[in-house]
C-alpha positions in Angstrom: 24.6 -51.4 7.9 24.2 -52.7 4.6 20.6 -52.3 3.0 18.2 -55.3 3.0 14.7 -55.8 1.8 12.9 -56.6 4.8 9.2 -56.9 3.4 6.8 -55.4 0.4 3.1 -55.4 0.5 1.3 -57.7 -2.2 -2.1 -56.2 -2.9 -5.0 -58.9 -3.2 -8.8 -59.1 -3.9 -8.8 -61.8 -1.0 -5.6 -61.7 1.3 -6.6 -64.9 3.3 -6.8 -66.9 -0.2 -3.7 -65.2 -1.6 -1.4 -65.8 1.4 -2.4 -69.4 1.4 -1.8 -69.7 -2.1 1.6 -68.4 -2.0 2.7 -70.3 0.9 1.3 -73.4 -0.1 2.8 -73.3 -3.8 6.0 -72.0 -2.4 6.3 -74.8 0.5 6.3 -72.2 3.4 5.0 -71.8 6.6 1.4 -71.0 6.9 1.0 -67.2 6.8 0.6 -65.2 10.1 -1.5 -62.2 11.0 -0.1 -58.8 11.7 -2.7 -56.1 11.9 -4.3 -55.9 8.2 -1.8 -58.1 6.7 -1.2 -61.8 6.1 2.5 -62.4 6.4 4.3 -65.2 4.1 7.8 -65.3 5.6 10.3 -66.3 3.1 13.8 -67.9 4.1 16.0 -64.8 3.8 14.2 -62.6 6.4 12.0 -61.2 3.9 8.5 -61.3 3.9 5.3 -60.7 1.8 2.8 -58.9 3.7 -0.6 -59.6 1.7 -3.3 -56.8 2.0 -6.7 -56.5 0.9 -6.5 -54.3 -1.9 -10.1 -52.5 -1.8 -10.4 -52.1 -5.5 -8.7 -53.2 -8.8 -5.4 -55.3 -8.3 -2.7 -53.8 -10.4 -0.2 -57.0 -11.3 3.3 -56.9 -9.9 6.2 -59.1 -10.5 7.5 -61.2 -7.8 10.8 -63.6 -8.4 11.6 -66.1 -5.8 15.6 -67.6 -6.2 15.1 -71.5 -5.1 17.4 -74.6 -4.9 17.0 -77.1 -7.6 15.0 -79.4 -5.1 12.9 -76.7 -4.5 12.1 -75.8 -8.1 11.1 -79.4 -8.4 8.8 -79.3 -5.8 7.1 -75.9 -6.6 6.9 -77.0 -10.5 5.1 -80.0 -9.1 2.6 -78.2 -6.9 2.2 -75.7 -10.0 1.1 -78.8 -12.0 -0.9 -80.6 -9.4 -2.9 -77.2 -9.2 -3.5 -77.5 -12.9 -2.0 -74.0 -13.3 -0.5 -72.9 -16.4 3.3 -71.7 -16.4 5.4 -70.1 -19.0 9.1 -70.2 -19.9 9.0 -66.5 -20.3 7.8 -63.5 -18.7 5.5 -62.4 -21.6 3.9 -65.9 -21.5 4.2 -66.8 -24.8 6.0 -70.2 -24.1 3.4 -72.4 -22.0 4.1 -75.5 -20.4 7.8 -74.9 -20.7 11.0 -74.1 -18.5 14.1 -71.8 -19.4 17.5 -72.5 -18.9 18.7 -68.9 -18.7 21.9 -68.2 -16.8 22.5 -71.9 -16.6 19.8 -72.5 -14.2 16.2 -73.3 -14.6 13.2 -70.9 -14.4 9.7 -70.6 -14.9 6.7 -68.0 -14.5 3.2 -68.4 -13.2 0.0 -66.3 -12.1 -1.4 -66.1 -8.6 -5.1 -65.4 -8.2 -4.5 -61.8 -8.6 -2.7 -61.7 -11.9 0.7 -61.1 -10.2 3.5 -62.6 -12.6 5.4 -65.2 -10.2 8.8 -66.3 -11.2 11.1 -69.4 -9.6 14.6 -69.2 -10.7 17.6 -71.6 -9.6 20.2 -69.0 -10.8 20.3 -65.4 -10.2 20.3 -63.3 -13.6 23.5 -63.1 -15.0 24.4 -66.2 -13.2 
């Protein structure tokens, strides 16, 4: 059997709000409950299991490969919420998207400071 990522834990100050934020902005089904986690299921059988941090949250990076239509919808939801987005991971180009690797990409933050990214073409395109 090949190795596949099944889930990862996302630390949050407020797991319910964070899981709802991720599902809403990404256009996914509402989170489900599994023990202490709020589970955000992605389209490739991978889940983000959001857990209450119980202390400081150390920001991580989460990148999502999406189609062109999904990119536009997610970008629209980011803009509707009045969130700042950037073309680069260091947040030096606000309000722009990148066209790296022949696709489109952008970065924004969740309420915990996690650096989220959507891209339409995998790196190395």
